[in-house]
Steps between C-alpha positions, in 0.01 A plus 500: 500500500484279811365225276792537266751461776315192624505352151867566464570320830286205387673490161846484665385215720349318198816555300718351776270206527504440131878544489538242773283255312695551177827458691396170657387381163839584347677338791301181464591496135872518579473219755 
């Protein structure tokens, strides 16, 4: 179970990173 929580935390971090990347990509496109 501890592993699962760790994975969840990691996933959240990863999602945020990915989201940031996608956002910058979109912003660059609009510029």
